[in-house]
C-alpha positions in Angstrom: 8.9 113.8 25.6 11.5 111.1 26.2 12.2 108.7 23.4 11.9 105.1 24.7 11.9 103.2 21.5 15.4 102.5 20.1 16.2 103.6 16.5 16.4 101.0 13.8 19.2 101.4 11.2 18.7 99.9 7.7 19.4 100.4 4.0 17.1 102.9 2.3 14.4 101.7 -0.1 12.9 103.7 -3.0 9.9 104.3 -0.8 12.1 106.2 1.6 13.4 108.6 -1.1 10.9 111.4 -0.7 11.6 111.6 3.1 15.3 111.4 2.5 15.2 114.4 0.1 13.0 116.3 2.6 15.5 115.7 5.4 18.4 116.9 3.1 16.4 120.0 2.1 15.5 120.9 5.7 18.3 123.3 6.5 19.7 126.6 5.1 22.1 124.9 2.7 19.7 122.2 1.5 16.8 124.6 0.9 18.9 126.4 -1.7 20.0 123.3 -3.7 17.4 120.6 -3.2 13.8 120.1 -4.5 11.6 118.0 -2.3 8.4 118.6 -4.2 6.4 115.7 -5.5 6.7 113.9 -7.8 10.4 113.8 -7.2 12.8 115.0 -9.9 13.9 112.1 -12.1 17.5 112.8 -11.2 16.9 111.7 -7.6 15.4 108.5 -8.9 18.4 107.9 -11.2 20.8 108.7 -8.4 19.0 106.3 -6.0 19.2 103.5 -8.6 23.0 104.1 -9.1 23.7 104.1 -5.3 21.5 101.1 -4.7 23.2 99.1 -7.5 26.7 99.9 -6.2 28.0 97.4 -3.5 30.4 100.1 -2.2 27.6 102.5 -1.4 25.1 102.4 1.4 22.3 104.9 1.6 21.0 104.4 5.1 18.0 105.6 7.1 17.1 105.5 10.7 13.6 104.8 11.8 11.9 105.4 15.1 8.3 104.3 15.7 7.9 103.5 12.0 9.0 107.0 10.8 12.3 107.8 9.0 14.0 110.3 11.3 17.6 110.3 9.9 19.7 109.5 6.9 23.3 109.3 5.7 25.3 107.9 2.8 28.3 105.7 3.3 30.8 105.1 0.6 33.5 102.4 0.9 36.5 103.6 -1.1 39.4 101.3 -2.1 42.8 102.9 -2.4 46.5 102.1 -2.8 47.7 104.6 -0.2 48.0 103.5 3.4 49.1 100.1 2.4 46.0 99.5 0.2 43.6 100.6 2.9 39.9 101.1 2.4 38.3 104.4 3.6 34.8 105.0 4.7 33.3 108.3 3.6 30.2 109.6 5.5 28.1 112.1 3.7 24.7 113.8 3.7 24.0 113.2 7.4 20.6 114.6 8.3 18.3 114.2 11.3 14.7 115.2 11.6 14.2 118.5 13.6 12.1 116.5 16.1 15.1 114.3 16.9 17.8 116.9 17.2 19.4 117.0 20.6 18.1 113.4 21.4 21.5 111.7 21.0 20.5 110.2 17.7 23.3 111.9 15.8 25.9 110.2 18.0 24.2 106.9 17.6 24.2 107.4 13.8 27.9 108.2 13.7 28.8 105.2 15.9 26.7 103.0 13.7 28.4 104.4 10.5 31.8 103.9 12.0 30.9 100.3 12.9 29.8 99.7 9.3 33.1 101.0 8.0 35.0 98.9 10.4 33.0 95.8 9.4 33.9 96.5 5.7 37.7 96.6 6.6 38.1 100.4 6.4 41.1 101.7 8.3 40.0 105.3 8.1 36.7 107.1 8.3 36.4 110.5 6.8 33.7 113.1 6.2 33.2 116.6 4.9 31.2 119.3 6.5 30.4 122.8 5.1 32.5 125.5 6.7 29.4 127.3 7.9 28.4 124.4 10.2 30.3 125.3 13.3 28.0 123.2 15.6 28.5 120.2 13.4 32.3 120.7 13.5 32.2 120.7 17.3 30.0 117.6 17.3 32.4 115.7 15.0 35.4 116.7 17.1 33.7 115.4 20.2 33.4 112.0 18.4 37.1 111.9 17.7 37.3 113.4 14.2 40.0 115.9 13.5 40.0 118.7 10.9 43.2 117.3 9.4 42.8 118.5 5.8 41.5 121.4 3.9 38.9 120.3 1.3 38.2 121.7 -2.1 35.2 121.4 -4.3 34.4 122.7 -7.7 30.8 122.8 -9.1 30.5 121.8 -12.7 28.1 123.3 -15.2 26.2 120.3 -16.8 24.1 122.3 -19.2 
């Protein structure tokens, strides 16, 4: 069924949080590390409050026909390298299964890049799990290059 209504991009609200967590949990990686059961874990609520209060963070959602069908988080990072340039970091990009293949992913990335440009960022960066070969091809088609090797270390908070 063709999608005739254009998507609407906006900042997420607390009411969107259960849907955002469900979107993040709806893949092989997310199922193993997220908990979308209700009521939401208090850590999600605290994280939302911290992101929402930080002017250099934007948790965004995409609506179509009144339903949240996509999400991503943008971080605007100041730095002294590159002549004091700001960077835009795009993370946690997720699209509802019903919207995959519709072109929404490209629209989301173009919107995110526009937001970074509007904030004065001279560089946009993202990370993608090494197992997401399809996502890597998608990002390369949009002009991203795999220019760095990333490293992460999980910390035990117990």
